[in-house]
C-alpha positions as CSV (number, residue, x, y, z in Angstrom):
1,M,-99.4,138.8,342.7
2,A,-100.0,137.7,339.1
3,T,-99.9,134.0,338.5
4,F,-98.9,132.2,335.3
5,S,-99.7,129.1,333.3
6,I,-96.3,127.5,332.5
7,A,-95.4,124.4,330.5
8,M,-92.0,123.0,331.8
9,V,-90.4,121.0,329.0
10,A,-88.1,118.4,330.5
11,A,-86.2,116.4,327.9
12,C,-85.2,113.7,330.4
13,P,-86.8,111.1,332.7
14,F,-89.0,112.9,335.2
15,P,-89.0,112.8,338.2
16,A,-85.7,111.1,338.6
17,N,-83.2,111.0,341.4
18,H,-80.3,112.9,339.8
19,G,-79.2,116.3,338.6
20,T,-81.4,118.0,336.1
21,P,-84.7,116.1,336.7
22,A,-84.3,116.8,340.5
23,A,-83.7,120.5,339.8
24,I,-86.8,120.7,337.5
25,R,-88.9,119.0,340.1
26,E,-87.9,121.3,342.9
27,M,-88.3,124.4,340.7
28,S,-91.7,123.3,339.6
29,E,-92.9,122.6,343.1
30,A,-91.5,125.9,344.4
31,L,-93.5,127.8,341.7
32,A,-96.6,125.7,342.3
33,R,-96.5,126.6,345.9
34,R,-96.7,130.3,344.9
35,G,-99.9,129.7,343.0
36,H,-98.7,129.2,339.5
37,S,-100.1,126.5,337.2
38,I,-97.2,124.2,336.2
39,R,-97.4,121.3,333.7
40,V,-94.3,119.3,333.1
41,V,-94.1,117.8,329.5
42,T,-91.6,115.0,329.6
43,Y,-90.5,111.4,328.9
44,P,-92.4,108.3,330.0
45,L,-89.5,107.2,332.2
46,H,-89.5,108.1,335.9
47,D,-88.5,107.1,339.4
48,D,-91.1,106.6,342.1
49,I,-90.8,110.1,343.6
50,P,-93.8,112.3,344.5
51,V,-94.2,115.6,342.7
52,R,-96.5,117.9,344.6
53,G,-98.9,120.4,343.1
54,V,-97.6,119.8,339.5
55,A,-99.4,118.1,336.5
56,I,-97.3,115.8,334.4
57,D,-97.9,115.1,330.7
58,R,-95.9,112.2,329.3
59,V,-95.2,111.1,325.8
60,S,-95.9,107.4,324.9
61,H,-93.4,104.8,325.8
62,V,-91.3,103.2,323.0
63,G,-89.6,99.8,323.4
64,W,-89.4,97.5,326.4
65,N,-86.5,99.1,328.4
66,R,-87.8,101.1,331.3
67,G,-84.4,101.8,332.8
68,I,-83.2,105.4,333.4
69,S,-79.8,106.4,332.0
70,V,-77.8,109.6,331.6
71,G,-76.6,110.8,328.2
72,P,-77.7,110.6,324.5
73,S,-79.3,107.5,323.1
74,Y,-81.5,106.6,320.1
75,R,-84.5,106.0,322.5
76,R,-84.2,109.5,323.8
77,L,-84.2,110.9,320.2
78,I,-87.6,109.2,319.7
79,F,-88.9,110.6,323.0
80,D,-87.7,114.1,321.8
81,L,-89.6,113.8,318.6
82,L,-92.7,112.8,320.5
83,L,-92.4,115.8,322.8
84,A,-93.3,118.3,320.0
85,P,-96.9,117.0,319.4
86,K,-97.4,116.5,323.1
87,L,-96.3,120.0,324.0
88,L,-98.5,121.4,321.2
89,Q,-101.4,119.6,322.7
90,V,-100.7,120.8,326.2
91,V,-100.3,124.4,325.0
92,R,-103.6,124.4,323.2
93,E,-105.7,122.5,325.8
94,H,-104.4,124.3,328.9
95,Q,-104.1,127.9,327.8
96,I,-100.3,127.9,328.4
97,E,-98.9,131.4,328.6
98,L,-95.2,130.6,328.6
99,I,-92.9,127.6,327.7
100,H,-89.9,127.0,330.0
101,T,-87.5,124.6,328.5
102,H,-84.7,122.5,330.1
103,N,-81.9,120.7,328.1
104,Y,-81.0,121.3,324.5
105,E,-83.6,119.0,323.0
106,A,-86.3,120.7,325.0
107,A,-85.3,124.1,323.7
108,L,-85.5,122.8,320.2
109,V,-89.0,121.4,320.8
110,G,-90.1,124.4,322.7
111,G,-88.8,126.8,320.0
112,F,-90.7,124.9,317.3
113,V,-94.0,124.9,319.3
114,G,-93.6,128.5,320.3
115,W,-93.1,129.4,316.7
116,L,-96.4,127.6,315.8
117,T,-98.4,129.0,318.6
118,G,-96.9,132.4,319.4
119,V,-96.2,131.4,323.0
120,P,-93.0,132.9,324.4
121,V,-90.1,130.5,325.2
122,I,-87.5,130.6,328.0
123,Y,-84.4,128.4,327.7
124,N,-82.9,127.3,331.1
125,A,-79.2,126.9,330.3
126,I,-77.3,124.6,332.7
127,N,-74.4,123.4,330.5
128,T,-72.7,123.7,327.1
129,M,-72.9,120.9,324.6
130,I,-69.2,121.3,323.8
131,S,-68.4,120.3,327.4
132,E,-70.4,117.1,327.4
133,L,-71.4,115.7,324.0
134,P,-67.8,114.7,322.9
135,S,-67.3,112.8,326.1
136,F,-70.0,110.3,325.1
137,A,-69.5,107.6,322.5
138,F,-72.8,108.4,320.9
139,V,-71.5,110.5,318.0
140,R,-68.6,109.1,316.0
141,P,-66.1,110.1,314.8
142,R,-65.3,112.4,317.7
143,A,-64.7,115.3,315.3
144,L,-68.3,115.0,314.1
145,G,-69.5,115.1,317.8
146,I,-67.4,118.3,318.4
147,G,-68.9,119.9,315.3
148,L,-72.4,119.0,316.2
149,A,-71.8,120.3,319.8
150,R,-70.5,123.7,318.5
151,M,-73.5,124.0,316.2
152,L,-76.0,123.4,319.0
153,D,-74.2,125.8,321.3
154,Y,-74.6,128.5,318.6
155,V,-78.2,127.7,317.4
156,V,-80.1,126.6,320.5
157,P,-79.8,129.8,322.6
158,R,-81.1,131.8,319.6
159,I,-84.4,129.9,319.6
160,A,-85.6,131.3,322.9
161,D,-87.1,134.7,323.7
162,L,-85.0,134.8,326.9
163,I,-82.2,132.6,328.4
164,V,-81.8,131.9,332.1
165,A,-78.2,130.9,332.7
166,D,-77.3,128.8,335.7
167,T,-74.0,130.6,336.4
168,E,-72.2,133.8,335.4
169,E,-69.6,131.6,333.7
170,L,-72.3,130.1,331.5
171,R,-73.7,133.5,330.8
172,S,-70.3,134.7,329.7
173,F,-70.0,131.7,327.3
174,L,-73.4,132.6,325.8
175,L,-72.3,136.2,325.2
176,T,-69.2,134.8,323.3
177,Q,-71.7,133.0,321.0
178,G,-73.1,136.4,320.0
179,I,-76.2,136.4,322.3
180,H,-77.2,140.0,323.2
181,P,-76.6,140.7,327.0
182,E,-80.2,141.8,327.5
183,R,-81.4,138.3,326.4
184,V,-79.5,136.4,329.1
185,I,-79.9,136.7,332.9
186,T,-78.3,134.6,335.6
187,I,-80.5,132.7,338.0
188,P,-78.8,129.7,339.7
189,S,-80.4,126.4,340.4
190,G,-81.6,125.8,344.0
191,V,-81.9,123.6,346.9
192,W,-84.3,123.1,349.9
193,P,-82.0,123.7,352.9
194,E,-84.8,122.4,355.2
195,M,-84.3,118.9,353.7
196,F,-81.0,118.6,355.5
197,A,-81.9,120.3,358.8
198,I,-82.8,117.1,360.6
199,G,-80.5,114.7,358.9
200,D,-78.3,112.3,360.9
201,G,-75.3,110.8,359.1
202,S,-74.1,108.7,362.0
203,H,-75.4,105.4,360.4
204,I,-73.6,106.3,357.2
205,R,-70.3,106.8,359.1
206,T,-70.8,103.6,361.0
207,R,-71.4,101.6,357.8
208,F,-68.8,103.2,355.5
209,A,-66.1,104.5,357.9
210,P,-66.2,101.9,360.7
211,E,-62.6,102.7,361.8
212,G,-63.7,106.3,362.6
213,G,-61.5,107.9,360.0
214,P,-62.5,110.7,357.6
215,L,-65.3,110.0,355.2
216,I,-65.1,111.7,351.8
217,I,-68.3,111.6,349.8
218,Y,-69.2,112.2,346.1
219,T,-72.8,112.2,344.8
220,G,-73.8,112.3,341.2
221,T,-73.5,110.4,337.9
222,L,-70.2,108.6,337.1
223,D,-70.1,109.6,333.5
224,Q,-66.7,110.7,332.1
225,F,-67.5,114.4,331.9
226,Q,-68.0,114.5,335.7
227,G,-64.3,114.1,336.3
228,V,-64.6,111.2,338.8
229,D,-61.3,109.9,337.5
230,Y,-59.5,112.8,339.2
231,L,-61.2,112.1,342.5
232,M,-60.3,108.4,342.4
233,A,-56.7,109.1,341.6
234,A,-56.6,111.8,344.3
235,F,-58.0,109.5,346.9
236,K,-55.1,107.1,346.3
237,I,-52.8,109.9,347.3
238,V,-55.0,110.9,350.3
239,Q,-55.1,107.3,351.6
240,K,-51.3,107.1,351.7
241,R,-51.3,110.0,354.2
242,Q,-54.6,109.1,355.9
243,P,-54.9,105.3,355.9
244,T,-58.2,105.3,357.7
245,A,-59.9,107.6,355.2
246,S,-62.8,106.2,353.2
247,L,-64.3,107.4,349.9
248,L,-68.0,106.9,349.2
249,L,-69.4,107.3,345.7
250,V,-73.2,107.6,345.6
251,G,-75.3,107.6,342.4
252,S,-78.7,106.6,341.2
253,T,-77.8,105.9,337.5
254,V,-74.7,103.8,338.0
255,K,-74.0,101.5,335.1
256,R,-72.2,98.1,335.3
257,A,-69.4,99.6,333.3
258,H,-69.0,102.3,335.9
259,L,-68.8,99.7,338.7
260,L,-66.2,97.7,337.0
261,K,-64.1,100.7,336.1
262,Y,-64.1,102.4,339.5
263,K,-63.8,99.1,341.5
264,K,-60.7,98.5,339.4
265,M,-59.3,102.0,340.1
266,A,-60.2,101.9,343.8
267,S,-57.8,100.1,346.3
268,G,-68.6,120.3,339.5
269,I,-73.4,124.5,339.4
270,P,-74.0,120.9,339.6
271,T,-77.0,119.9,341.8
272,K,-74.6,117.9,343.9
273,L,-72.7,121.1,344.8
274,L,-75.8,122.8,346.0
275,N,-76.7,119.7,348.2
276,Y,-73.2,119.7,349.7
277,M,-73.6,123.4,350.5
278,A,-77.0,122.9,352.2
279,T,-75.7,120.0,354.3
280,G,-73.0,122.3,355.8
281,N,-70.2,119.9,354.9
282,A,-66.7,121.1,354.0
283,I,-66.2,121.2,350.2
284,V,-63.1,120.6,348.2
285,S,-63.4,121.3,344.6
286,F,-61.6,122.3,341.4
287,K,-62.0,126.1,341.2
288,R,-63.6,125.9,337.7
289,S,-66.2,123.5,338.9
290,A,-67.4,125.8,341.8
291,P,-67.3,129.4,340.5
292,I,-69.9,130.5,343.0
293,L,-67.7,129.6,346.0
294,Q,-64.8,131.6,347.6
295,H,-61.6,129.8,348.5
296,G,-60.9,129.6,352.2
297,E,-64.3,131.0,353.1
298,T,-67.0,128.7,351.6
299,A,-64.8,126.0,350.1
300,F,-61.3,124.8,349.5
301,L,-60.8,125.5,345.8
302,V,-58.0,123.9,343.8
303,E,-56.5,125.9,340.9
304,R,-54.9,123.1,338.9
305,A,-57.2,120.3,337.6
306,T,-54.9,117.4,338.6
307,A,-55.4,114.5,341.0
308,E,-52.4,115.6,343.0
309,S,-53.8,119.1,343.5
310,L,-57.2,117.7,344.5
311,A,-55.5,115.3,347.0
312,A,-53.5,118.2,348.4
313,G,-56.8,120.1,349.0
314,I,-58.5,117.2,350.7
315,L,-55.5,116.7,353.0
316,A,-55.4,120.3,353.8
317,V,-59.0,120.3,355.0
318,L,-58.6,117.0,356.8
319,G,-55.6,118.3,358.6
320,D,-57.0,121.7,359.7
321,P,-60.2,121.3,361.9
322,V,-60.5,125.1,362.3
323,L,-60.6,125.6,358.5
324,A,-63.1,122.7,358.1
325,R,-65.4,124.2,360.7
326,R,-65.2,127.6,359.1
327,L,-66.0,126.2,355.7
328,R,-69.0,124.2,357.0
329,T,-70.5,127.3,358.8
330,N,-70.0,129.7,356.0
331,V,-71.2,127.6,353.2
332,Q,-74.5,126.7,354.9
333,K,-75.2,130.4,355.6
334,F,-74.3,131.2,352.0
335,V,-77.2,129.1,350.6
336,R,-80.1,130.9,352.3
337,G,-81.4,133.9,350.3
338,R,-79.3,133.0,347.3
339,F,-79.8,129.4,346.4
340,D,-82.9,128.3,348.2
341,W,-85.9,127.6,346.0
342,P,-88.3,130.1,347.5
343,S,-85.8,133.0,346.7
344,I,-85.2,131.6,343.2
345,A,-89.0,131.2,342.5
346,V,-89.4,134.9,343.1
347,K,-86.7,135.7,340.6
348,L,-88.3,133.4,338.1
349,E,-91.7,135.2,338.5
350,A,-89.9,138.4,337.6
351,V,-88.6,136.8,334.5
352,Y,-92.0,135.5,333.5
353,A,-93.6,138.9,334.1
354,H,-90.9,140.6,332.0
355,V,-91.3,138.2,329.1
356,L,-95.1,138.4,329.1
357,N,-95.0,142.2,329.8
358,R,-97.1,141.8,332.9
359,P,-96.6,143.9,336.1
360,Q,-95.4,142.3,339.3
361,S,-95.8,144.4,342.4
362,V,-93.6,142.7,344.9
363,L,-90.8,141.2,342.8
364,V,-87.2,142.1,342.1
365,P,-86.6,143.7,338.7
366,P,-86.0,141.1,336.0
367,K,-82.6,142.6,335.1
368,L,-81.4,141.3,338.6
369,P,-80.2,138.3,338.5
370,D,-100.8,116.7,347.0
371,A,-99.5,114.2,344.6
372,S,-98.8,115.0,340.9
373,L,-101.4,114.6,338.2
374,E,-100.2,112.7,335.2
375,T,-101.7,112.5,331.7
376,G,-100.4,110.6,328.6
377,T,-98.4,107.5,328.5
378,R,-81.7,119.6,333.0
379,K,-71.6,122.3,334.2
380,L,-69.8,124.3,331.8
381,S,-66.2,123.4,332.6
382,K,-64.8,120.0,333.4
383,P,-63.6,118.3,335.5
384,L,-66.6,118.6,337.9
385,A,-65.6,116.2,340.7
386,N,-66.2,118.1,344.0
387,P,-66.2,115.8,347.0
388,T,-67.6,116.8,350.4
389,I,-66.2,116.0,353.8
390,P,-68.8,115.6,356.6
């Protein structure tokens, strides 16, 4: 089997305990396990999480704030500018054969360095800018944010030699932007099912559902584009019918503003969805936030994006143990062979071989869909709220 020297460009804190950084870490580790040389070029910010078999090259830190946050900021813009010379250095010093970028900023940086060096660039598309940027208050007025988002959605995919789309829905969006179908393939993000095989949630139930009632869990960021407002409003309706039900929101980048907002209110392929699937819990989700799942078989999917519809879905699963058991069993089986990282790593190898025009004897055709070493100082439609019921 041919091996490759890959620069993963992560325009985000890395490693970090949420969404895109977690997916990049697990993807990099899966490829490293198969013998590839992986170097992650990233920000100086990170959580204390081990990254096995992968080298990390960081840009210099700027400012005093070491906190990790989600969304655009001026500090991140500075880190993005520093990524370009750092990536250029890594490419030249480590004989990098291919640049694999994550997030829009990384695609811009990777495209620039790829143009300078002649190294091919892959863009891993996991979202659209039009679905996220306007929801942040970073660009004002809002019309300017929408215009910038549309421009980025048009320009960024054209920078890469090949685009890996996270979902078929996202691939379809890219095609509407005029990208040639042969330049876009669909490979989903993944999960390690083994991570959940020996888990025991009894202590979580004891702590957060002491009355023995149903426990509904959401994991992820609490930013507006995630659609948590729908879940909060839906839970009010659920609790009127199921007074012992509890709602648990779990996140590693929770801001004080989030806490104040959701405490006041209380009385989406997101990585969270893959984790729900691997745990074997019953999933209730808006249909547009879980296009990979089938209603009544692997999840209970809600057509209308309203709190009332989401509440009705949650109550339907809570009130039908047979349905809940079928959803749990089917969704866990659905993960293996499709969304586990070893399977996805094989597909990525085929993509690398295709882009570099190198043969791979044991891989599917590309048209089908030790501690880390550090040097130096990655949702299309909203709402995305998709709770799980253990």
